[in-house]
VODRENFI-300066 format. One line per 2 residues: number of its first residue (from 1); for each residue x, z, y of C-alpha. Coordinates in nm, 2 decimals. Each point is the difference from the previous one (the first is absolute). Example, Ala and Ser with C-alpha at 12.3 -4.5 7.8 and 13.67 -1.06 7.14 Angstrom:
1> 1.23/0.78/-0.45 ~ 0.14/-0.07/0.34 $
This chain:
1> -13.53/-5.83/2.46 ~ 0.19/-0.10/-0.32 $
3> 0.24/0.29/0.05 ~ -0.29/0.24/0.03 $
5> -0.16/-0.13/-0.31 ~ 0.31/0.06/-0.21 $
7> 0.06/0.34/0.16 ~ -0.35/0.10/-0.11 $
9> 0.09/-0.12/-0.35 ~ 0.29/0.24/0.00 $
11> -0.22/0.28/0.12 ~ -0.25/-0.08/-0.28 $
13> 0.27/0.02/-0.26 ~ 0.14/0.32/0.13 $
15> -0.35/0.15/0.00 ~ -0.03/-0.08/-0.37 $
17> -0.20/-0.32/0.04 ~ 0.24/-0.25/-0.15 $
19> -0.20/-0.31/0.06 ~ 0.10/-0.23/0.29 $
21> -0.23/-0.27/0.14 ~ 0.18/-0.26/-0.21 $
23> -0.06/0.20/-0.32 ~ -0.37/0.04/0.09 $
25> -0.02/-0.38/0.04 ~ 0.16/-0.05/-0.34 $
27> -0.25/0.24/-0.17 ~ -0.30/-0.12/0.19 $
29> -0.22/-0.32/-0.02 ~ 0.22/-0.26/-0.18 $
31> -0.12/-0.31/0.19 ~ 0.06/0.17/0.33 $
33> 0.33/0.12/-0.12 ~ 0.11/-0.35/-0.10 $
35> -0.09/-0.14/0.34 ~ 0.14/0.29/0.20 $
37> 0.33/-0.01/-0.18 ~ 0.03/-0.37/-0.04 $
39> -0.05/-0.11/0.36 ~ 0.31/0.17/0.14 $
41> 0.21/-0.13/-0.29 ~ -0.14/-0.36/0.04 $
43> 0.10/0.02/0.37 ~ 0.35/0.14/-0.09 $
45> 0.05/-0.27/-0.27 ~ -0.09/-0.27/0.25 $
47> 0.26/0.12/0.24 ~ 0.26/0.02/-0.28 $
49> -0.08/-0.36/-0.09 ~ 0.02/-0.10/0.37 $
51> 0.35/0.15/0.04 ~ 0.11/-0.18/-0.32 $
53> -0.11/-0.33/0.15 ~ 0.16/0.08/0.33 $
55> 0.32/0.09/-0.19 ~ -0.01/-0.34/-0.16 $
57> -0.06/-0.17/0.34 ~ 0.30/0.15/0.16 $
59> 0.23/-0.06/-0.29 ~ -0.12/-0.37/-0.01 $
61> 0.17/-0.04/0.34 ~ 0.34/0.06/-0.17 $
63> -0.04/-0.31/-0.22 ~ -0.13/-0.10/-0.33 $
65> 0.29/0.17/-0.18 ~ -0.09/0.34/0.14 $
67> -0.36/-0.05/-0.09 ~ 0.10/-0.10/-0.35 $
69> 0.23/0.30/-0.03 ~ -0.29/0.22/0.10 $
71> -0.20/-0.17/-0.28 ~ 0.26/0.09/-0.25 $
73> 0.00/0.36/0.10 ~ -0.38/0.04/0.02 $
75> -0.05/0.04/-0.38 ~ 0.26/0.28/-0.01 $
77> -0.16/0.17/0.30 ~ -0.33/-0.03/-0.19 $
79> 0.17/0.18/-0.29 ~ 0.06/0.30/0.22 $
81> -0.35/-0.02/0.12 ~ -0.13/-0.03/-0.36 $
83> 0.19/0.31/-0.12 ~ -0.09/0.22/0.30 $
85> -0.36/-0.12/0.02 ~ -0.04/0.06/-0.38 $
87> 0.14/0.35/0.04 ~ -0.22/0.06/0.30 $
89> -0.30/-0.11/-0.20 ~ 0.09/0.22/-0.30 $
91> 0.07/0.30/0.21 ~ -0.30/-0.06/0.23 $
93> -0.24/-0.04/-0.29 ~ 0.12/0.32/-0.15 $
95> -0.03/0.19/0.33 ~ -0.36/-0.13/0.04 $
97> -0.09/0.11/-0.35 ~ 0.13/0.35/0.08 $
99> -0.20/0.00/0.32 ~ -0.32/-0.10/-0.19 $
101> 0.07/0.28/-0.24 ~ 0.04/0.24/0.29 $
103> 0.35/0.08/-0.11 ~ 0.20/0.02/0.32 $
105> 0.31/0.15/-0.16 ~ 0.00/-0.28/-0.25 $
107> -0.02/-0.26/0.29 ~ 0.29/0.17/0.18 $
109> 0.21/-0.01/-0.32 ~ -0.08/-0.37/-0.06 $
111> 0.10/-0.08/0.35 ~ 0.34/0.17/-0.03 $
113> 0.06/-0.18/-0.34 ~ -0.08/-0.33/0.16 $
115> 0.25/0.04/0.29 ~ 0.28/0.11/-0.24 $
117> -0.07/-0.30/-0.23 ~ 0.00/-0.22/0.31 $
119> 0.35/0.12/0.11 ~ 0.14/-0.06/-0.35 $
121> -0.16/-0.35/-0.03 ~ 0.12/-0.11/0.34 $
123> 0.36/0.09/-0.08 ~ -0.02/-0.18/-0.34 $
125> -0.13/-0.31/0.18 ~ 0.24/0.01/0.30 $
127> 0.34/0.04/-0.15 ~ 0.01/-0.30/-0.25 $
129> -0.19/-0.24/0.22 ~ 0.22/0.07/0.30 $
131> 0.33/-0.02/-0.19 ~ -0.09/-0.32/-0.20 $
133> -0.19/-0.18/0.27 ~ 0.25/-0.30/0.02 $
135> -0.01/-0.05/-0.37 ~ -0.38/0.04/-0.02 $
137> -0.07/-0.27/0.27 ~ 0.26/-0.23/-0.15 $
139> -0.17/0.03/-0.33 ~ -0.35/-0.07/0.13 $
141> 0.12/-0.32/0.16 ~ 0.03/0.09/0.37 $
143> 0.29/-0.24/0.03 ~ 0.11/-0.06/0.36 $
145> -0.24/0.27/0.12 ~ 0.16/0.27/-0.21 $
147> 0.19/0.15/0.29 ~ -0.31/0.02/0.21 $
149> -0.20/0.14/-0.28 ~ 0.25/0.28/-0.07 $
151> 0.02/0.09/0.37 ~ -0.38/0.04/0.01 $
153> -0.04/0.16/-0.34 ~ 0.27/0.26/0.04 $
155> -0.17/0.14/0.31 ~ -0.33/0.01/-0.19 $
157> 0.17/0.17/-0.30 ~ 0.17/0.26/0.22 $
159> -0.34/0.08/0.15 ~ -0.17/0.04/-0.34 $
161> -0.03/0.37/0.03 ~ -0.23/-0.03/0.31 $
163> -0.19/-0.29/-0.16 ~ -0.06/0.21/-0.31 $
165> -0.09/0.31/0.20 ~ -0.23/-0.19/0.24 $
167> -0.21/-0.14/-0.29 ~ -0.01/0.33/-0.20 $
169> -0.08/0.22/0.31 ~ -0.27/-0.24/0.10 $
171> -0.15/0.02/-0.35 ~ 0.00/0.38/0.02 $
173> -0.19/-0.01/0.33 ~ -0.25/-0.24/-0.14 $
175> -0.04/0.21/-0.32 ~ -0.14/0.28/0.21 $
177> -0.23/-0.23/0.19 ~ 0.22/-0.01/0.31 $
179> -0.01/-0.38/0.05 ~ 0.00/0.02/0.38 $
181> 0.34/0.15/0.03 ~ 0.13/-0.23/-0.28 $
183> -0.13/-0.29/0.21 ~ 0.16/0.14/0.32 $
185> 0.34/0.02/-0.16 ~ -0.03/-0.35/-0.15 $
187> -0.11/-0.16/0.33 ~ 0.27/0.17/0.21 $
189> 0.26/-0.12/-0.25 ~ -0.14/-0.35/0.00 $
191> -0.03/-0.03/0.38 ~ 0.35/0.14/0.04 $
193> 0.14/-0.26/-0.24 ~ -0.17/-0.28/0.20 $
195> 0.17/0.13/0.32 ~ 0.34/0.06/-0.15 $
197> 0.03/-0.33/-0.19 ~ 0.10/-0.23/0.30 $
199> 0.21/0.28/0.15 ~ 0.21/0.05/-0.31 $
201> 0.01/-0.37/-0.11 ~ 0.07/-0.16/0.34 $
203> 0.07/0.25/0.28 ~ 0.25/0.20/-0.21 $
205> 0.11/-0.32/-0.18 ~ -0.03/0.16/-0.35 $
207> -0.16/-0.31/-0.15 ~ -0.18/0.03/-0.33 $
209> 0.14/0.35/-0.06 ~ -0.17/0.10/0.32 $
211> -0.34/-0.08/-0.15 ~ 0.07/0.22/-0.29 $
213> 0.13/0.29/0.21 ~ -0.31/-0.03/0.23 $
215> -0.22/0.04/-0.32 ~ 0.20/0.29/-0.12 $
217> 0.00/0.18/0.33 ~ -0.37/-0.05/0.06 $
219> -0.08/0.13/-0.35 ~ 0.23/0.30/0.06 $
221> -0.19/0.09/0.32 ~ -0.33/-0.02/-0.20 $
223> 0.16/0.22/-0.27 ~ 0.11/0.26/0.25 $
225> -0.36/0.03/0.13 ~ -0.13/0.06/-0.35 $
227> 0.29/0.23/-0.09 ~ -0.09/0.21/0.31 $
229> -0.37/0.03/-0.11 ~ 0.09/0.08/-0.36 $
231> 0.30/0.22/0.02 ~ 0.02/0.15/0.35 $
233> -0.35/0.02/0.16 ~ -0.14/0.06/-0.35 $
235> -0.35/-0.10/0.13 ~ -0.09/-0.19/-0.32 $
237> -0.19/0.12/-0.30 ~ 0.30/-0.01/-0.23 $
239> 0.29/0.23/0.06 ~ 0.36/-0.04/-0.12 $
241> 0.20/0.28/-0.16 ~ 0.34/-0.14/-0.11 $
243> 0.17/0.33/-0.03 ~ -0.17/0.10/-0.33 $
245> -0.03/-0.35/-0.13 ~ 0.06/-0.08/-0.37 $
247> -0.11/-0.31/-0.19 ~ -0.32/0.03/-0.21 $
249> -0.02/-0.27/-0.26 ~ -0.38/-0.02/0.01 $
251> 0.00/-0.07/0.37 ~ 0.27/-0.26/-0.03 $
253> -0.20/-0.16/-0.28 ~ -0.32/0.00/0.21 $
255> 0.18/-0.18/0.28 ~ 0.19/-0.25/-0.22 $
257> -0.30/-0.09/-0.20 ~ -0.16/-0.15/0.31 $
259> 0.32/-0.10/0.19 ~ 0.15/-0.20/-0.29 $
261> -0.28/-0.26/-0.04 ~ -0.05/-0.02/0.38 $
263> 0.37/-0.07/0.05 ~ 0.02/-0.23/-0.30 $
265> -0.28/-0.22/0.14 ~ 0.18/-0.04/0.34 $
267> 0.34/-0.04/-0.16 ~ -0.13/-0.29/-0.21 $
269> -0.09/-0.17/0.33 ~ 0.36/0.07/0.13 $
271> 0.16/-0.15/-0.30 ~ -0.23/-0.30/0.01 $
273> 0.11/-0.06/0.36 ~ 0.37/0.02/-0.10 $
275> -0.07/-0.25/-0.28 ~ -0.19/-0.23/0.23 $
277> 0.27/0.01/0.26 ~ 0.25/-0.11/-0.27 $
279> -0.22/-0.29/-0.11 ~ -0.06/-0.11/0.36 $
281> 0.38/-0.01/0.06 ~ 0.04/-0.22/-0.31 $
283> -0.26/-0.25/0.10 ~ 0.05/0.01/0.37 $
285> 0.25/0.21/0.20 ~ 0.01/0.33/0.19 $
287> -0.23/-0.15/0.27 ~ -0.27/-0.01/-0.27 $
289> 0.04/0.38/-0.04 ~ -0.05/0.04/0.37 $
291> -0.33/-0.20/-0.02 ~ -0.12/0.18/-0.31 $
293> 0.07/0.36/0.13 ~ -0.16/-0.08/0.33 $
295> -0.32/-0.13/-0.17 ~ -0.01/0.31/-0.22 $
297> 0.02/0.23/0.31 ~ -0.30/-0.19/0.15 $
299> -0.19/0.04/-0.32 ~ 0.04/0.38/0.02 $
301> -0.22/0.00/0.31 ~ -0.30/-0.04/-0.23 $
303> 0.12/0.28/-0.22 ~ 0.02/0.26/0.27 $
305> -0.37/0.11/0.00 ~ 0.00/0.03/-0.39 $
307> 0.31/0.21/0.00 ~ -0.15/0.23/0.27 $
309> -0.32/0.04/-0.21 ~ 0.20/0.06/-0.32 $
311> 0.19/0.29/0.16 ~ -0.33/0.17/0.08 $
313> -0.13/-0.06/-0.36 ~ 0.30/0.18/-0.14 $
315> -0.06/0.32/0.20 ~ -0.38/0.01/-0.04 $
317> -0.01/-0.07/-0.37 ~ 0.29/0.24/-0.06 $
319> -0.21/0.28/0.17 ~ -0.31/-0.10/-0.20 $
321> 0.19/0.00/-0.33 ~ 0.16/0.34/0.08 $
323> -0.35/0.14/0.06 ~ -0.11/-0.17/-0.33 $
325> -0.26/-0.19/0.19 ~ 0.03/-0.33/-0.19 $
327> -0.33/-0.14/0.14 ~ 0.15/0.03/0.35 $
329> 0.32/-0.17/-0.12 ~ -0.21/-0.29/-0.13 $
331> -0.19/-0.03/0.33 ~ 0.33/-0.02/0.18 $
333> 0.13/-0.27/-0.22 ~ -0.31/-0.21/0.01 $
335> -0.05/0.03/0.38 ~ 0.36/-0.06/0.09 $
337> 0.02/-0.31/-0.23 ~ -0.30/-0.16/0.17 $
339> 0.13/0.09/0.34 ~ 0.35/-0.13/-0.07 $
341> -0.14/-0.33/-0.15 ~ -0.21/-0.08/0.30 $
343> 0.28/0.08/0.25 ~ 0.25/-0.21/-0.20 $
345> -0.23/-0.29/-0.02 ~ -0.03/-0.01/0.38 $
347> 0.38/0.06/0.05 ~ 0.09/-0.27/-0.26 $
349> -0.22/-0.26/0.17 ~ 0.14/0.08/0.35 $
351> 0.36/-0.02/-0.13 ~ -0.07/-0.33/-0.17 $
353> -0.16/-0.15/0.32 ~ 0.28/0.12/0.23 $
355> 0.29/-0.04/-0.24 ~ 0.15/-0.30/0.18 $
357> 0.01/0.14/0.35 ~ 0.13/0.34/-0.13 $
359> 0.27/-0.17/-0.21 ~ 0.10/-0.22/0.30 $
361> 0.12/0.31/0.19 ~ 0.27/0.06/-0.26 $
363> 0.11/-0.36/-0.06 ~ 0.21/-0.04/0.30 $
365> 0.36/0.12/-0.04 ~ 0.25/-0.04/0.28 $
367> -0.23/-0.27/0.15 ~ -0.01/-0.20/-0.32 $
369> -0.26/-0.01/-0.28 ~ 0.09/0.18/-0.32 $
């Protein structure tokens, strides 16, 4: 049924009707659009959070040092997520504005610019972090876990291109209201990671590096799915024409104006985590980093619904602003804020109540308490 839906979208485009069902959702009732786009993303973010916790669970079986090494790498993994998510938000918002303005050619052009910037940014991120990984983790105080941290991090750094592409491609799909396929790609990647973790870590005896390669491979599969939809099947609203591509300063500015503050906000969290890890090592030892990073991952459970809602807000408000319907944009902001606040209150209370039993799952390492 899903295939038929998207085939009909292609036919509609070929017939001169450029609106897909996702675009119609974006430009329709704002409250319905928020709910319709947010639900798939909340589900997807919940699965992503689950696989992160499962990843932590399997690594904890390797010992406290492995869990601590993972904790030292996490802020740097978060940097790659911050940069790619920020770019995805900037590009996605610009695409949504073009959709709201009924400018399909403009949306296509923004999408191409976003992908090109993504490739350049991932290369600039990967090369220095991969080469200087030993020095970086020595500097941040990884100590005896430096070797494990480097083994885990270098696999993640080598896979940066698929991490960047996955986040940006997902944002492009969401920007045109296609949150269902964005959800599908994220869920398949998350479930695959859960399956591959014990195989790579224990069956193939790859240790902590196996956890990283399981993550990279699962994200790569998810990326291939989205690349197929965007570049080969071409059954999305936006189309990509790289042959005649040339940078347009205005488009780059439109993307960066939103991407920079979005990335900066998340980068500040990454840097604060690096600083906190350093302080924890000074007052405790690397085991303290293992405890802190595990607690932080548990806390992200409560954040998943809010992140899912926020992704819907970006697309719907972008379309409203592009259409110069500022009243609709205000309705989206007001409604989503109330909805997010209520959901987070419930999620926060549940995490607080069940924090101890959840944390206890990760406090056993090689049969001994961390």
